[in-house]
C-alpha positions as CSV (number, residue, x, y, z in Angstrom):
1,M,4.8,-79.9,-3.3
2,N,5.4,-81.5,0.3
3,E,8.0,-84.0,-1.4
4,R,5.5,-85.4,-4.0
5,A,7.0,-86.2,-7.6
6,S,6.9,-83.1,-9.7
7,V,6.1,-83.8,-13.5
8,V,7.6,-80.6,-15.2
9,S,5.4,-78.5,-17.3
10,A,5.7,-77.9,-20.7
11,A,6.0,-74.1,-19.8
12,R,8.8,-75.4,-17.3
13,R,10.9,-76.8,-19.8
14,G,10.8,-74.6,-23.1
15,G,7.6,-76.7,-24.8
16,R,8.9,-79.9,-23.7
17,V,5.9,-82.1,-23.4
18,A,5.0,-83.4,-20.2
19,A,2.0,-85.8,-18.8
20,F,0.8,-84.6,-15.7
21,A,-1.8,-86.9,-13.3
22,T,-1.7,-86.4,-9.7
23,S,-1.0,-89.4,-7.4
24,V,-3.9,-89.6,-5.6
25,A,-5.7,-90.0,-9.0
26,I,-3.4,-92.3,-10.1
27,A,-3.3,-94.6,-6.8
28,S,-7.5,-94.5,-7.2
29,L,-6.9,-96.5,-10.7
30,V,-4.6,-98.5,-9.3
31,Q,-6.9,-99.9,-6.5
32,A,-9.8,-100.5,-8.9
33,S,-7.7,-102.3,-11.4
34,G,-5.9,-104.2,-8.6
35,A,-8.9,-105.6,-6.9
36,A,-9.2,-108.8,-9.1
37,A,-5.5,-109.0,-9.7
38,A,-3.0,-111.1,-7.5
39,E,-0.9,-109.4,-5.0
40,P,2.5,-107.8,-7.1
41,T,5.5,-109.4,-6.0
42,A,9.2,-107.9,-5.6
43,A,12.8,-108.6,-4.6
44,I,16.2,-107.3,-4.8
45,K,17.6,-109.4,-7.5
46,T,21.3,-107.3,-6.9
47,F,22.5,-105.3,-3.9
48,A,26.2,-104.5,-4.2
49,V,28.4,-102.2,-2.3
50,Q,32.6,-100.9,-4.0
51,R,34.3,-99.0,-1.6
52,Q,36.7,-96.2,-3.9
53,L,39.2,-94.9,-1.9
54,D,39.7,-91.3,-1.9
55,G,43.4,-90.8,-0.9
56,P,46.5,-93.0,0.6
57,N,46.7,-94.0,4.1
58,T,48.9,-96.2,5.6
59,C,46.5,-99.6,7.0
60,A,43.7,-100.6,6.2
61,G,40.9,-98.7,7.1
62,C,42.4,-96.2,9.1
63,G,40.2,-93.4,8.5
64,A,40.7,-92.8,4.7
65,A,38.4,-91.1,2.7
66,V,36.2,-93.4,0.9
67,Q,33.5,-93.1,-1.8
68,L,30.6,-96.0,-2.1
69,N,29.2,-97.2,-5.4
70,L,25.7,-98.5,-4.4
71,E,24.3,-100.9,-6.6
72,Y,20.5,-102.3,-6.7
73,E,18.6,-104.4,-9.3
74,L,15.1,-105.0,-8.6
75,E,12.0,-107.3,-10.0
76,G,9.0,-108.1,-9.3
77,Q,5.6,-108.5,-11.0
78,G,1.7,-107.9,-10.9
79,Y,1.7,-104.1,-10.6
80,G,-0.4,-102.5,-13.0
81,A,-1.7,-106.0,-14.7
82,T,-4.1,-105.9,-16.9
83,P,-5.7,-108.4,-19.7
84,A,-3.7,-106.8,-22.0
85,D,-0.3,-107.2,-20.0
86,P,-0.9,-109.9,-17.8
87,S,2.4,-110.2,-16.1
88,G,2.3,-106.1,-14.6
89,G,5.7,-104.7,-13.7
90,I,7.5,-104.3,-10.3
91,P,5.7,-102.4,-7.7
92,P,6.6,-99.0,-6.8
93,L,9.3,-98.1,-4.5
94,S,8.2,-96.4,-1.4
95,A,11.1,-96.6,0.8
96,I,15.0,-97.7,1.4
97,K,17.0,-97.9,4.1
98,L,20.7,-98.4,4.3
99,Y,22.6,-100.1,7.1
100,L,26.1,-99.0,7.5
101,P,29.0,-100.7,8.8
102,E,30.2,-99.7,12.7
103,G,32.8,-97.3,12.3
104,L,32.1,-95.5,9.0
105,Q,31.5,-91.9,9.4
106,E,29.9,-89.0,7.7
107,H,31.5,-85.4,7.9
108,P,29.2,-82.7,7.0
109,G,31.2,-79.8,8.0
110,G,33.3,-77.7,6.0
111,F,30.2,-78.6,2.9
112,G,27.8,-76.2,1.9
113,E,23.8,-76.8,2.1
114,C,20.7,-77.1,-0.2
115,T,17.3,-77.3,0.5
116,A,14.3,-79.1,-0.9
117,A,12.6,-75.9,-2.5
118,T,15.7,-74.9,-4.4
119,L,15.9,-78.1,-6.0
120,R,11.9,-78.2,-7.2
121,N,12.2,-74.3,-8.3
122,I,15.9,-74.2,-9.6
123,G,17.3,-77.6,-10.0
124,P,21.1,-78.7,-8.7
125,S,22.4,-75.2,-10.4
126,G,20.7,-73.0,-7.5
127,C,22.7,-75.9,-4.8
128,P,25.9,-74.3,-4.0
129,E,28.8,-76.2,-5.5
130,N,30.2,-77.6,-2.4
131,A,26.7,-78.9,-1.4
132,S,27.0,-82.7,-3.5
133,V,28.1,-85.5,-2.0
134,S,27.4,-87.7,-4.6
135,P,29.5,-87.3,-7.8
136,F,27.1,-88.9,-10.3
137,G,24.1,-91.5,-9.9
138,S,21.6,-92.6,-12.1
139,T,17.9,-94.8,-12.0
140,L,16.0,-96.7,-14.6
141,Q,12.4,-96.1,-14.1
142,E,9.8,-98.1,-15.8
143,L,6.5,-96.3,-17.3
144,S,3.1,-98.1,-18.6
145,F,2.0,-97.1,-21.6
146,G,-1.3,-99.4,-22.4
147,A,0.3,-103.1,-22.6
148,E,3.9,-101.7,-22.9
149,R,6.6,-101.0,-20.3
150,V,8.7,-98.2,-21.7
151,P,12.5,-97.5,-19.8
152,E,13.7,-94.2,-18.7
153,E,16.6,-93.3,-17.6
154,A,17.1,-90.3,-14.9
155,E,19.7,-88.7,-13.2
156,L,20.4,-89.2,-9.5
157,K,22.5,-86.6,-7.2
158,A,22.5,-86.5,-3.5
159,F,23.2,-83.0,-1.7
160,L,23.7,-82.0,2.4
161,G,20.6,-80.1,3.4
162,E,17.6,-79.8,5.9
163,G,19.4,-82.0,8.5
164,G,20.2,-84.8,6.4
165,L,20.6,-85.9,2.8
166,L,18.0,-84.6,-0.3
167,F,17.9,-86.7,-3.0
168,Y,17.4,-85.1,-6.9
169,E,15.7,-87.2,-9.5
170,A,15.0,-86.3,-13.2
171,G,14.0,-87.7,-16.3
172,H,13.6,-86.3,-19.7
173,S,12.1,-88.9,-21.8
174,P,9.6,-90.1,-22.7
175,V,8.3,-87.9,-20.1
176,A,9.8,-85.0,-18.3
177,L,9.7,-85.9,-14.5
178,E,11.2,-84.4,-11.4
179,V,11.7,-86.0,-7.7
180,V,12.9,-84.9,-4.7
181,W,12.7,-86.7,-1.2
182,K,15.0,-86.4,1.9
183,G,17.1,-89.0,3.9
184,R,17.7,-89.1,7.3
185,F,20.7,-90.5,9.4
186,G,20.1,-92.4,12.5
187,S,21.3,-94.9,14.8
188,A,20.7,-98.5,13.4
189,G,20.0,-100.7,16.2
190,L,21.1,-103.6,14.7
191,T,24.5,-105.3,15.6
192,G,27.3,-105.0,13.8
193,F,25.8,-101.2,12.2
194,G,26.7,-97.7,13.2
195,E,24.3,-95.8,11.2
196,E,21.3,-96.0,9.0
197,L,20.2,-94.1,6.1
198,T,16.5,-93.8,5.9
199,S,14.6,-92.4,2.5
200,E,10.8,-92.2,2.1
201,L,10.0,-91.3,-1.4
202,P,6.9,-90.3,-3.1
203,P,4.5,-91.8,-5.8
204,V,5.7,-91.0,-9.5
205,A,2.9,-89.9,-11.2
206,S,3.3,-91.2,-15.1
207,V,0.5,-90.6,-17.6
208,P,-3.2,-90.2,-16.6
209,G,-5.0,-93.7,-16.0
210,A,-1.5,-95.5,-16.3
211,P,0.3,-97.3,-13.0
212,L,2.7,-95.6,-11.0
213,A,6.5,-95.5,-12.1
214,S,8.7,-98.2,-10.9
215,T,12.1,-98.2,-10.3
216,K,14.1,-101.1,-11.9
217,T,17.7,-100.2,-11.1
218,I,19.8,-97.8,-8.9
219,H,23.3,-96.5,-9.0
220,L,24.4,-93.8,-6.5
221,K,27.8,-92.8,-5.9
222,L,28.2,-91.8,-2.4
223,G,30.9,-89.5,-1.0
224,S,33.0,-86.5,-2.0
225,V,35.4,-84.4,-0.8
226,A,34.7,-81.1,-0.2
227,E,38.1,-78.5,-0.8
228,H,38.4,-76.5,2.4
229,G,41.7,-74.5,2.0
230,E,44.9,-76.9,2.0
231,E,42.8,-79.4,3.9
232,P,40.4,-81.0,2.0
233,T,36.8,-82.5,3.6
234,P,35.9,-85.9,3.0
235,Y,32.2,-86.5,3.3
236,L,32.9,-90.2,4.1
237,T,36.0,-92.2,5.8
238,L,36.3,-96.1,6.8
239,P,36.5,-97.4,10.0
240,N,39.9,-96.8,11.9
241,A,40.0,-100.8,11.8
242,C,38.7,-103.1,9.0
243,P,37.1,-106.1,10.6
244,T,38.6,-109.3,9.6
245,E,35.5,-110.5,7.9
246,G,35.0,-107.2,5.7
247,L,32.4,-104.3,5.7
248,S,29.2,-105.2,6.0
249,F,26.2,-103.4,4.4
250,K,22.3,-104.0,4.7
251,T,19.2,-102.6,3.0
252,E,15.5,-102.9,3.4
253,L,13.6,-101.7,0.4
254,T,9.8,-101.1,1.0
255,F,7.3,-101.4,-2.2
256,G,3.6,-99.8,-1.9
257,G,2.1,-99.0,1.0
258,E,-1.5,-97.1,1.5
259,P,-2.9,-95.1,0.7
260,G,-0.4,-93.1,-1.5
261,F,0.4,-96.1,-3.6
262,G,-2.9,-98.1,-3.5
263,I,-1.3,-101.5,-2.4
264,P,-0.1,-103.0,0.3
265,A,3.2,-102.6,1.7
266,K,6.1,-105.4,0.9
267,T,9.3,-104.9,2.4
268,V,12.6,-107.1,1.1
269,S,15.7,-106.8,2.7
270,A,19.8,-108.0,1.3
271,T,23.2,-107.8,2.4
272,S,26.6,-107.1,0.7
273,K,30.0,-107.5,2.2
274,V,33.0,-105.6,1.2
275,P,36.4,-107.3,2.0
276,C,38.9,-105.0,3.5
277,P,41.6,-103.8,1.4
278,K,45.1,-105.7,1.9
279,V,47.5,-103.8,3.9
280,T,50.5,-102.7,2.4
281,T,53.7,-101.0,3.9
282,T,55.7,-98.4,1.4
283,S,59.5,-97.5,2.8
284,L,62.1,-95.3,1.3
285,E,65.7,-95.1,0.9
286,V,67.7,-91.8,-0.1
287,S,71.3,-92.4,-1.4
288,P,73.4,-90.2,-0.7
289,N,72.1,-89.5,3.0
290,T,73.8,-85.8,3.1
291,T,73.9,-84.4,-0.4
292,V,74.3,-80.6,-2.2
293,T,72.8,-78.1,-4.7
294,N,72.6,-80.1,-7.8
295,Q,74.4,-83.4,-7.0
296,N,72.2,-86.7,-8.0
297,V,70.0,-88.3,-5.4
298,K,68.6,-91.8,-5.8
299,L,65.2,-92.4,-4.3
300,T,64.4,-95.9,-3.9
301,S,60.4,-96.8,-2.4
302,G,59.8,-101.0,-1.7
303,V,56.0,-101.5,-1.4
304,S,55.1,-105.0,0.6
305,I,51.6,-106.4,1.0
306,T,51.1,-107.9,4.4
307,G,50.6,-111.8,4.1
308,G,52.4,-112.0,0.9
309,G,51.6,-110.7,-2.7
310,T,52.8,-108.6,-5.4
311,P,51.3,-105.2,-5.1
312,E,50.7,-103.5,-8.6
313,G,50.7,-99.6,-9.3
314,T,52.8,-96.5,-9.1
315,V,54.7,-94.8,-6.9
316,T,54.9,-91.0,-6.5
317,F,57.7,-89.4,-4.2
318,T,56.9,-86.5,-2.5
319,E,58.9,-83.0,-0.9
320,F,56.9,-81.5,2.5
321,G,54.6,-84.4,2.7
322,F,52.5,-82.8,-0.6
323,L,54.2,-82.0,-3.0
324,P,55.6,-84.1,-6.3
325,T,59.1,-84.4,-6.3
326,F,60.1,-82.6,-9.8
327,G,60.5,-85.6,-12.2
328,C,59.7,-88.3,-9.6
329,E,55.8,-88.7,-10.2
330,S,53.7,-91.9,-10.7
331,Q,57.1,-94.0,-11.0
332,P,56.1,-97.7,-12.1
333,L,56.8,-100.7,-9.7
334,S,59.3,-103.0,-10.7
335,K,60.4,-106.8,-9.5
336,V,63.7,-106.8,-8.4
337,G,63.8,-110.3,-6.8
338,T,61.6,-110.6,-4.4
339,A,60.8,-107.2,-3.9
340,S,58.7,-104.3,-5.6
341,L,60.7,-101.5,-6.1
342,A,60.1,-97.6,-7.9
343,T,63.6,-95.6,-8.3
344,C,64.0,-92.1,-9.4
345,E,67.3,-90.1,-9.7
346,T,66.9,-86.3,-8.8
347,T,68.6,-83.4,-7.4
348,F,67.7,-80.7,-4.6
349,D,69.1,-77.4,-3.7
350,A,70.1,-75.7,-0.1
351,F,67.5,-73.1,-0.4
352,F,64.6,-75.8,1.0
353,S,67.0,-77.7,3.5
354,P,66.5,-79.7,5.3
355,E,64.3,-81.8,2.5
356,K,61.4,-83.8,4.3
357,L,61.2,-86.6,1.5
358,G,58.4,-89.1,1.1
359,A,57.0,-91.8,-1.1
360,T,53.3,-92.7,-1.5
361,F,52.1,-95.9,-3.3
362,E,49.3,-96.0,-5.5
363,S,47.3,-99.2,-5.9
364,S,45.8,-100.0,-9.4
365,N,44.3,-102.9,-7.3
366,E,41.0,-101.8,-5.3
367,A,41.7,-104.8,-2.8
368,V,45.1,-103.5,-2.2
369,Q,45.4,-100.4,0.1
370,D,47.4,-97.5,-0.9
371,S,49.8,-96.4,1.5
372,K,52.7,-93.6,2.5
373,S,56.3,-94.2,3.6
374,P,57.4,-92.4,7.1
375,V,59.3,-89.4,6.2
376,V,63.0,-88.9,5.3
377,N,65.1,-85.9,6.2
378,L,68.0,-84.8,3.8
379,E,70.2,-82.4,4.5
380,V,71.2,-80.3,1.5
381,G,74.2,-78.4,1.6
382,R,75.6,-75.4,-0.6
383,D,77.4,-76.6,-3.5
384,S,81.2,-75.3,-4.0
385,T,82.1,-73.3,-7.0
386,T,85.0,-72.5,-8.9
387,T,85.5,-68.6,-10.3
388,T,87.6,-67.9,-13.6
389,L,88.6,-64.6,-14.8
390,A,89.0,-63.8,-18.6
391,V,90.8,-60.2,-19.9
392,S,90.0,-59.0,-23.4
393,N,93.8,-57.5,-23.3
394,T,96.1,-57.4,-20.5
395,T,98.4,-55.3,-22.5
396,P,95.9,-52.5,-23.1
397,A,97.2,-48.6,-23.5
398,T,95.2,-46.2,-21.7
399,G,91.8,-44.9,-23.4
400,T,91.6,-48.3,-24.8
401,P,88.6,-50.1,-23.2
402,V,89.2,-53.5,-21.4
403,T,86.5,-55.9,-20.6
404,Y,86.7,-58.5,-17.7
405,T,84.7,-61.6,-17.5
406,A,84.1,-63.9,-14.5
407,T,82.7,-67.3,-14.9
408,V,81.3,-68.9,-12.2
409,T,80.8,-73.0,-12.5
410,P,79.5,-75.2,-9.9
411,M,80.9,-78.6,-9.0
412,H,77.5,-80.0,-10.2
413,P,76.2,-78.6,-13.1
414,G,72.3,-78.7,-12.9
415,L,69.1,-77.3,-12.5
416,E,70.2,-74.6,-10.4
417,V,72.7,-71.8,-11.6
418,P,75.3,-69.6,-9.0
419,S,73.2,-66.2,-8.9
420,G,73.7,-63.0,-7.1
421,S,76.8,-60.9,-8.2
422,V,80.8,-60.9,-9.0
423,A,83.1,-58.1,-7.4
424,F,86.1,-57.3,-9.5
425,L,89.6,-56.9,-7.4
426,D,92.5,-54.9,-8.0
427,R,94.9,-55.6,-5.4
428,G,92.6,-57.5,-3.2
429,S,90.1,-54.4,-2.8
430,P,86.7,-53.6,-5.3
431,M,87.3,-51.5,-8.1
432,S,84.8,-48.6,-7.7
433,V,83.1,-49.2,-11.3
434,C,83.0,-53.2,-10.9
435,Q,82.2,-54.1,-7.3
436,H,78.7,-55.4,-7.9
437,R,78.1,-57.0,-11.5
438,I,75.3,-58.9,-11.8
439,L,75.6,-63.1,-12.8
440,L,73.7,-63.8,-16.0
441,E,72.9,-67.2,-16.6
442,V,74.4,-68.6,-19.6
443,G,73.7,-72.1,-19.4
444,S,74.8,-74.7,-16.2
445,V,77.3,-71.4,-15.5
446,A,77.2,-67.6,-14.6
447,K,78.8,-64.7,-16.2
448,A,79.8,-61.4,-15.0
449,T,81.2,-58.9,-17.0
450,C,83.1,-55.2,-16.5
451,T,84.4,-53.3,-19.3
452,L,86.3,-50.2,-18.2
453,T,89.0,-47.5,-19.6
454,Y,92.3,-47.0,-17.6
455,I,93.3,-43.4,-17.4
456,S,96.9,-43.8,-16.2
457,G,99.4,-46.3,-16.7
458,G,100.7,-49.2,-14.6
459,T,100.3,-52.6,-13.2
460,A,96.7,-54.0,-12.1
461,F,96.3,-57.4,-10.2
462,V,93.1,-58.5,-11.2
463,S,90.6,-61.0,-9.5
464,A,87.1,-62.0,-9.4
465,S,85.2,-62.8,-6.2
466,Y,81.8,-64.2,-6.0
467,P,80.3,-64.3,-2.1
468,G,77.8,-67.4,-2.5
469,D,74.2,-67.4,-2.4
470,P,71.9,-69.6,-0.6
471,N,72.8,-72.8,-3.2
472,F,76.3,-72.2,-3.4
473,G,79.6,-71.2,-2.0
474,G,81.7,-68.3,-2.5
475,S,84.9,-68.5,-4.6
476,T,87.8,-66.1,-6.0
477,S,89.7,-66.3,-9.2
478,P,93.2,-66.5,-9.7
479,T,94.6,-63.3,-10.0
480,Q,95.2,-61.7,-13.4
481,F,98.5,-59.2,-14.3
482,V,97.5,-56.1,-16.5
483,F,100.0,-54.3,-17.8
484,V,98.4,-50.8,-18.7
485,H,100.6,-48.6,-21.0
486,S,100.2,-44.8,-22.5
487,G,100.0,-44.3,-26.2
488,A,104.0,-44.3,-26.5
489,G,104.9,-48.0,-24.8
490,P,104.4,-49.9,-21.6
491,T,105.0,-48.4,-18.7
492,S,107.2,-49.8,-15.6
493,S,105.9,-47.5,-12.9
494,T,105.3,-49.1,-9.8
495,P,101.5,-50.1,-8.6
496,G,100.4,-46.6,-7.4
497,S,102.7,-44.4,-9.1
498,T,100.0,-43.5,-11.8
499,Q,96.7,-44.7,-9.9
500,G,93.7,-42.3,-10.1
501,P,91.0,-40.9,-7.7
502,A,90.5,-44.5,-6.8
503,T,93.1,-45.5,-3.8
504,G,95.0,-48.5,-4.6
505,T,93.5,-49.2,-8.1
506,L,94.5,-47.7,-11.4
507,G,92.6,-44.6,-12.6
508,S,89.9,-45.1,-14.8
509,T,86.7,-43.7,-16.3
510,T,83.1,-45.4,-15.9
511,A,81.8,-47.0,-19.1
512,V,78.7,-45.3,-20.6
513,I,75.5,-46.9,-19.3
514,S,73.2,-47.7,-22.5
515,R,69.6,-48.4,-22.5
516,A,70.6,-51.5,-24.3
517,Q,72.5,-52.9,-21.2
518,I,69.9,-51.7,-18.6
519,A,67.5,-54.1,-20.8
520,T,70.1,-56.8,-21.1
521,L,70.3,-56.9,-17.4
522,L,66.2,-56.4,-16.5
523,G,65.3,-59.2,-18.8
524,Q,67.7,-61.4,-16.9
525,E,65.9,-60.5,-13.4
526,L,62.0,-61.0,-14.9
527,V,61.7,-65.0,-14.3
528,P,62.8,-67.2,-12.0
529,S,64.9,-70.5,-12.8
530,G,65.5,-74.0,-11.6
531,K,63.3,-75.5,-8.9
532,A,62.8,-71.6,-8.0
533,A,60.6,-71.5,-11.1
534,K,58.4,-74.6,-9.9
535,I,54.7,-73.9,-9.0
536,A,54.9,-75.7,-6.0
537,A,58.1,-73.9,-5.0
538,L,56.1,-70.6,-5.6
539,L,52.7,-71.2,-4.0
540,K,54.9,-72.2,-0.8
541,K,56.2,-68.9,-0.6
542,G,53.8,-66.6,-2.3
543,G,56.0,-65.8,-5.0
544,F,60.0,-65.4,-5.1
545,S,62.7,-62.8,-4.2
546,R,65.5,-61.8,-6.5
547,A,68.6,-59.9,-5.9
548,I,68.6,-56.9,-8.8
549,R,71.5,-54.6,-9.8
550,V,70.6,-51.2,-11.4
551,L,73.2,-49.0,-12.7
552,E,71.3,-46.0,-11.8
553,N,69.0,-44.4,-9.8
554,G,65.4,-45.3,-10.3
555,T,62.4,-47.6,-10.1
556,A,62.0,-51.3,-11.1
557,T,58.3,-52.6,-11.5
558,I,58.0,-56.7,-12.9
559,S,54.8,-58.1,-13.3
560,W,53.6,-61.0,-14.9
561,Y,50.6,-61.8,-16.7
562,Q,48.5,-64.3,-18.0
563,V,47.6,-63.3,-22.2
564,P,44.9,-64.9,-23.7
565,A,45.5,-66.4,-26.8
566,G,45.9,-63.7,-29.8
567,A,45.6,-61.3,-27.0
568,K,48.7,-58.4,-26.2
569,I,49.5,-56.6,-22.8
570,A,47.6,-53.3,-22.9
571,K,44.6,-54.4,-25.4
572,K,41.0,-55.3,-24.4
573,A,41.6,-58.4,-23.4
574,K,42.0,-57.9,-20.1
575,P,45.2,-60.3,-18.7
576,I,45.4,-61.5,-15.7
577,L,47.9,-60.0,-13.2
578,V,49.3,-63.4,-11.3
579,A,52.6,-61.9,-9.6
580,A,54.1,-58.4,-9.2
581,G,56.8,-56.5,-7.5
582,R,58.6,-52.7,-7.2
583,L,61.4,-51.3,-5.9
584,T,63.0,-48.0,-6.4
585,F,66.5,-47.1,-5.7
586,A,67.9,-44.0,-4.7
587,S,71.2,-44.4,-6.2
588,A,73.0,-47.4,-8.2
589,G,73.5,-50.5,-6.8
590,S,72.0,-53.9,-5.6
591,A,68.6,-54.5,-3.9
592,T,66.4,-57.8,-3.1
593,I,62.8,-57.4,-5.4
594,K,59.9,-59.2,-4.3
595,I,57.9,-61.0,-7.0
596,R,54.7,-61.9,-5.2
597,L,51.9,-63.6,-6.7
598,T,48.5,-62.2,-6.7
599,K,44.9,-63.5,-5.1
600,A,44.1,-64.7,-9.2
601,G,47.7,-65.9,-9.6
602,K,47.4,-68.1,-6.8
603,A,44.0,-69.4,-7.8
604,L,45.5,-70.1,-10.9
605,L,48.6,-72.0,-10.4
606,K,46.5,-74.1,-7.9
607,R,44.5,-75.2,-10.6
608,V,47.3,-76.1,-13.3
609,K,50.1,-78.2,-13.9
610,K,52.0,-75.9,-16.6
611,V,51.2,-72.5,-17.6
612,A,52.7,-69.9,-20.2
613,L,52.8,-66.6,-18.9
614,T,54.4,-63.0,-20.0
615,A,56.7,-61.1,-17.8
616,K,57.0,-57.7,-18.2
617,G,59.8,-55.5,-17.0
618,T,60.4,-51.9,-16.5
619,F,62.7,-49.8,-15.1
620,A,62.6,-45.9,-15.2
621,P,65.5,-44.0,-14.4
622,A,65.3,-40.6,-12.8
623,G,64.5,-37.7,-15.4
624,A,64.5,-40.3,-18.4
625,S,62.2,-42.5,-20.5
626,P,61.5,-45.9,-18.7
627,V,62.8,-49.6,-20.9
628,V,60.6,-51.9,-20.9
629,V,61.4,-55.7,-21.6
630,V,58.8,-58.6,-22.3
631,R,59.3,-62.3,-21.8
632,R,57.4,-65.0,-22.3
633,F,58.2,-67.9,-20.1
634,T,56.4,-71.2,-18.8
635,L,56.1,-72.3,-15.2
636,R,55.7,-76.1,-14.4
637,R,54.4,-77.9,-11.8
């Protein structure tokens, strides 16, 4: 339609009544009726620009992503005047020119593109999602019905395409109208301004025999962000330095114009100035400046305004520049003497050391700038542990089961718990059946057990040794003396006189491996714990690794699913596979299994703050039916 208004047909809108008249016929009518009338007048009653920052930065401007809220209110009279309506209305709008401040930049890279034909034939739904550069907008039109001027609200959107911007305006009541027009950027050629955005609007027909539609108000939010990997691309950014007098905007509107509008062209202008945001400075102090896993750390952020004033808003403490620190999001600012401070107490773990910490101030006042603190490095060491050993019976008879229980306690109990395995020793050497016993989390401590039966008498010198893990140092329990006697009574034999097949230890038989034992061990390995269970940590590492111990040869498989409400794994609901890992053991022992996020899993975790998942673990012993364990758990950001 060559950029002219498209009046949607009843067939296109499924039976909606829409008037149709070509703008040429209407323009002729207007020219004829206006021959004896006074020349219409038009003016800009209000032109306002507000800026809304899309992200924090450290000084006024500094290239921050920005959205512009453009507000126009127009007034006028004389257009379409008749004896029944001698005042007439506002002349139709034919062109808009917007002058942008020097240094305000557009960044089309990373955005998709639409076409005018797509907007006319399909509408906005036919454009790529990332082609939109305007989150929302609207106009208020006036249509003439005899002596009555009827308002019509219309949506207004802007898309990138065809070397500039494409504007789409659609109203649905009292008539169905669609208008598509183009806007192009060019050099402003005016001192103090950088680029200009010029748009030529087509005549908008309303109903047969009536004047063209007039525009009363325009509201457009211009500027959006295209998701481009982990680095979002803003469409508009502020100048690197904000002028002292603020950011200047100028607009020129043209009403009418021969021949399509039937009246002489009239151009009016207006200016708007956006004050520069007040500059803020954000600092970060970390106490203590070195720490260990689970030890409390106090984060303190101070925010000040250059030139004075009290900042209002919140501070979010971050790790690695963008991940919110656990429990430290949106902390309120409080006045402490003359300072504005936000504090948070949290813990860290050695696995991610050194932590790169920051503080981001988010202002609740548009006149005050957001800001970020410099990065503070925090060294996190392994916490110390204490290992204790409990014996179910220190004077067992041969043939009677004895259970050894090792408890590993961190110096600083908290989110992280010691992991890995414990070796039970006799006279400093590992017991053949108890040398790699998996630690199971029990509250803030970890426990491992081993049950065996002695086949000959003697004295055992038993201790438990924990080698440590990435977050905790190792430790060894004090020695416990176990006096094994035959059924006739305690033996006084010296150590080694009744020893069995394992040199340096008393003879023993291995406990029978039950399916319940396999299920218990497998169930403890299905899901991460502590900070490893945070969504941010999983995304950073692409999953998580777990040391897993099996008691016989076979294959272990761990899968995470997001199961729809009311559905079960293997049913028709088709749950989403979030992560999976598989490991084959040639014999009993310990190895590390990597549970990797799937593509669908990564996409899911990137868009949620909390998600409930189902973990399914399977261990298939060689020559035996598999053991299956299912657990529900929740991941949080």
